C-alpha positions, -999 to 999 in steps of 0.1 A, spaced: -395 311 340 -369 333 323 -344 304 323 -370 281 306 -376 307 279 -339 311 273 -334 274 273 -362 270 247 -347 298 226 -313 281 227 -328 248 216 -346 265 187 -314 283 176 -295 250 177 -322 233 157 -321 262 131 -283 260 130 -284 222 126 -309 225 97 -289 253 80 -256 233 83 -272 202 69 -286 222 40 -252 236 32 -233 204 38 -212 218 66 -207 210 103 -225 231 128 -192 246 139 -183 255 103 -218 270 97 -215 291 129 -181 303 118 -195 312 83 -224 332 99 -200 351 122 -177 358 93 -205 372 71 -218 393 100 -183 408 105 -180 415 68 -214 433 68 -205 454 98 -171 464 82 -189 474 50 -215 494 69 -187 512 88 -169 520 56 -200 536 41 -206 557 73 -169 568 73 -153 569 39 -119 575 54 -119 539 66 -118 528 30 -82 538 28 -71 526 63 -44 501 64 -57 465 63 -50 442 91 -49 405 85 -74 385 105 -59 361 130 -57 326 116 -84 302 125 -74 270 142 -68 244 116 -89 212 118 -80 184 95 -109 172 74 -114 135 67 -139 121 42 -146 85 52 -160 63 24 -176 32 39 -178 2 15 -202 -27 16 -186 -55 36 -191 -71 70 -161 -51 82 -182 -19 78 -191 -22 114 -155 -13 123 -159 20 104 -180 32 133 -151 28 157 -128 43 131 -149 75 131 -143 78 169 -106 71 164 -102 98 138 -120 123 159 -98 115 189 -69 126 167 -86 160 161 -101 154 127 -136 163 116 -152 133 98 -178 133 71 -191 100 58 -202 86 24 -220 53 26 -223 32 -5 -256 14 -12 -240 -19 -1 -226 -3 31 -261 7 42 -269 -31 44 -244 -33 73 -244 1 90 -269 30 88 -265 66 80 -280 74 113 -253 56 132 -225 72 111 -241 106 116 -245 103 153 -209 94 158 -194 119 134 -218 148 143 -220 155 106 -244 150 77 -240 116 60 -240 114 22 -254 84 3 -267 94 -31 -250 109 -61 -283 124 -73 -294 139 -40 -313 170 -51 -304 189 -20 -267 185 -22 -263 184 -59 -278 219 -63 -242 231 -59 -225 200 -74 -222 183 -40 -199 154 -51 -173 179 -64 -176 199 -31 -171 167 -11 -141 158 -32 -124 192 -28 -134 201 7 -113 175 25 -77 169 34 -78 131 32 -101 105 18 -102 72 37 -119 41 22 -127 15 49 -136 -11 41 -123 -10 6 -141 -39 -10 -129 -57 -41 -157 -39 -60 -146 -4 -48 -110 -12 -56 -119 -22 -91 -139 10 -96 -110 31 -83 -85 13 -105 -107 17 -136 -118 52 -130 -155 45 -127 -179 72 -114 -213 56 -113 -221 63 -76 -213 90 -51 -183 72 -36 -166 65 -69 -174 99 -83 -158 116 -52 -127 94 -55 -123 103 -92 -128 141 -85 -106 145 -54 -71 158 -54 -65 149 -17 -44 119 -6 -64 86 -6 -59 59 20 -76 25 15 -81 -4 40 -89 -35 19 -113 -61 33 -125 -92 15 -125 -130 14 -90 -144 10 -99 -159 -24 -110 -125 -36 -79 -109 -23 -57 -134 -40 -76 -132 -73 -55 -120 -103 -80 -92 -109 -77 -78 -74 -39 -81 -75 -39 -62 -108 -61 -35 -94 -39 -32 -64 -8 -27 -86 -27 1 -105 -38 18 -73 -3 17 -58 10 32 -91 -17 59 -87 -2 69 -53 -30 54 -33 -18 44 2 -28 10 15 -30 -2 51 -36 -39 56 -52 -63 51 -44 -86 79 -45 -124 85 -73 -140 105 -107 -156 106 -132 -145 81 -170 -139 85 -176 -171 65 -176 -202 87 -142 -220 85 -126 -194 63 -92 -179 73 -64 -161 55 -54 -127 43 -83 -103 39 -93 -90 73 -95 -52 74 -69 -35 94 -80 -25 129 -95 10 133 -65 22 154 -41 11 126 -61 29 100 -64 60 122 -26 60 128 -20 58 90 -45 86 84 -28 108 110 6 102 94 -8 111 60 -24 143 73 9 153 89 28 144 58 49 118 76 38 89 55 47 105 22 79 117 37 86 81 46 84 69 11 120 75 0 116 52 -31 87 71 -45 90 73 -83 117 45 -84 113 12 -102 126 -19 -84 129 -54 -99 131 -82 -74 133 -120 -79 122 -145 -53 117 -182 -45 132 -213 -62 131 -224 -97 118 -258 -107 137 -276 -135 117 -304 -150 131 -339 -153 99 -353 -167 62 -341 -164 61 -353 -128 96 -348 -113 118 -317 -111 151 -303 -97 145 -277 -70 159 -263 -37 146 -254 -3 140 -217 -9 106 -205 5 107 -170 -12 102 -153 22 132 -130 20 125 -119 -16 88 -113 -9 97 -93 23 120 -71 2 93 -65 -24 68 -56 4 92 -32 20 101 -16 -13 64 -11 -21 58 5 14 87 28 6 68 40 -24 86 21 -52 69 6 -82 79 -30 -78 79 -59 -102 84 -93 -84 95 -122 -106 86 -151 -85 93 -188 -87 69 -215 -73 62 -206 -36 35 -212 -11 34 -178 6 10 -149 1 18 -122 -25 31 -90 -10 6 -61 -14 10 -34 -39 34 -53 -61 32 -66 -97 37 -103 -97 52 -123 -126 51 -160 -120 76 -184 -135 88 -220 -131 123 -224 -146 155 -203 -147 151 -196 -184 116 -183 -178 129 -162 -150 156 -146 -171 130 -138 -199 107 -122 -173 135 -102 -157 147 -88 -191 111 -79 -200 108 -59 -167 138 -37 -174 146 -8 -172 147 -5 -134 165 17 -110 175 -12 -88 174 -50 -92 176 -74 -62 182 -110 -71 170 -129 -40 157 -160 -59 176 -192 -55 179 -201 -91 189 -237 -100 224 -238 -115 216 -268 -137 187 -283 -156 182 -316 -173 194 -311 -209 164 -331 -223 135 -334 -200 114 -365 -206 81 -360 -224 66 -388 -205 71 -400 -169 104 -419 -167 96 -454 -155 115 -471 -128 133 -502 -140 147 -527 -116 185 -526 -115 187 -496 -139 192 -460 -130 183 -434 -156 211 -413 -169 204 -376 -166 225 -352 -186 227 -318 -170 230 -284 -188 240 -251 -172 212 -226 -166 217 -190 -176 233 -168 -149 206 -142 -144 225 -120 -119 257 -119 -141 236 -113 -173 219 -82 -159 250 -69 -141 271 -70 -173 244 -54 -195 256 -24 -216 220 -11 -220 192 -10 -194 215 -20 -166 200 -9 -133 219 17 -113 221 -7 -85 224 -45 -89 222 -66 -58 227 -104 -55 225 -130 -27 251 -156 -19 237 -186 -1 267 -204 12 274 -234 35 311 -227 40 336 -199 36 307 -176 34 325 -142 32 353 -154 9 329 -171 -15 306 -140 -15 335 -117 -22 346 -139 -51 310 -139 -64 308 -101 -62 338 -98 -85 328 -126 -108 292 -115 -113 299 -78 -117 271 -67 -93 273 -38 -69 264 -55 -36 261 -91 -24 241 -102 7 259 -133 20 243 -157 44 250 -192 58 223 -215 47 237 -247 63 209 -270 75 215 -263 112 210 -225 107 173 -230 97 176 -199 74 165 -216 42 128 -217 45 128 -201 80 116 -167 92 150 -153 103 182 -144 85 218 -135 93 235 -116 64 266 -96 57 265 -68 31 295 -72 7 304 -43 -15 336 -26 -29 338 -7 4 342 -40 24 321 -63 46 293 -51 69 280 -78 92 243 -74 102 229 -88 134 206 -119 132 171 -106 127 138 -114 110 136 -115 72 112 -85 74 138 -66 94 165 -75 68 142 -63 41 135 -30 58 172 -24 64 181 -33 28 154 -10 14 167 18 35 202 13 21 189 11 -14 170 44 -10 201 61 3 223 47 -25 198 58 -52 197 93 -36 235 95 -40 245 87 -5 273 64 3 263 27 9 
């Protein structure tokens, strides 16, 4: 009988603790700790009153409490919201306490009950909740956390964040927090590729928001596929853990730096239908832009016509011709570093036809060519607004190193990445590259590797050079 009474008392105490914790917006563990701390303070004060000599006794510092990293998970309204429930578990596995904010749209996909059951914490949904706003609950939520994770980060939530809106609990918390923010975008590929979303992403990156994903795959809509799938919970949890440890910020060696990168081919019109072009896919330039953005740089990518996805977190300026590219490059200056990976056409038709040139039997139209501006040399020889580091590419089919060394001297740039783009190599338009870094210090041959790996290695070298280390 006694055990039943004790068990009943335990259950009643737990229920009271749970209600008090919910009322104060704390976890049960934090509420119990607060109660014990208050009791200890009351006992100490009572002891001082009974023995005034203790008022002057040397103070001893309390032993530090074990630190638990606090994560505030904002769940947006998208079909990927179901993954956020697994994300709660992944975060808790890494030792974090997780509190959740659900937007109104998120509650159409997952319930506060499910999020609360998995997190073991009160779930917040309403900016004007009279119980939490008695002590300005949204400000407390914003401040009482070590990291804010937004998953899924819908196009709507990203737009609100970029514009500084605060018309619901999620956006108000995001505007009020001083903690690092990690977002995991998730949306339809057309929404992800829309100019407004790209613009918002550039702003968020500039605002020091960390982005993980999105990935490529099937969408919820039947027959839809592309970039827009939310990163997997384990990927998001890994990124969150790195941020909490400070590793991710430490691994952004280009934070605060501005990089200008060109990519892709240029199209030089012959008439409204035909043009002069080359086989460049833009994969290497886009990979460099993505790696630079991941390293924390503010990146402007001046891009010729390509058929590959835009790299995330990058400002895109689209052009067609060499002259348009030069104008866009000069408008993007100043920059700390400029990487000219675009395969710019050397010549253009001096006078492009206003109408389609008709084929006439036995007659071949005469095309007079004019030399295009040399973008790399123009920027490298600038007196004002010259980037500290100017890097070019030398796509050669023979005498690769000798031609690249001559180009380095002729163009006036700091580094040249030389590669053999002969048809048999498959480099032009392919996924792999084999480059040598040419500088005043000599030639450094890099092993054959993916274009993403080349980009990562180059960005690492750029960061070291801008930091004053030897190339």
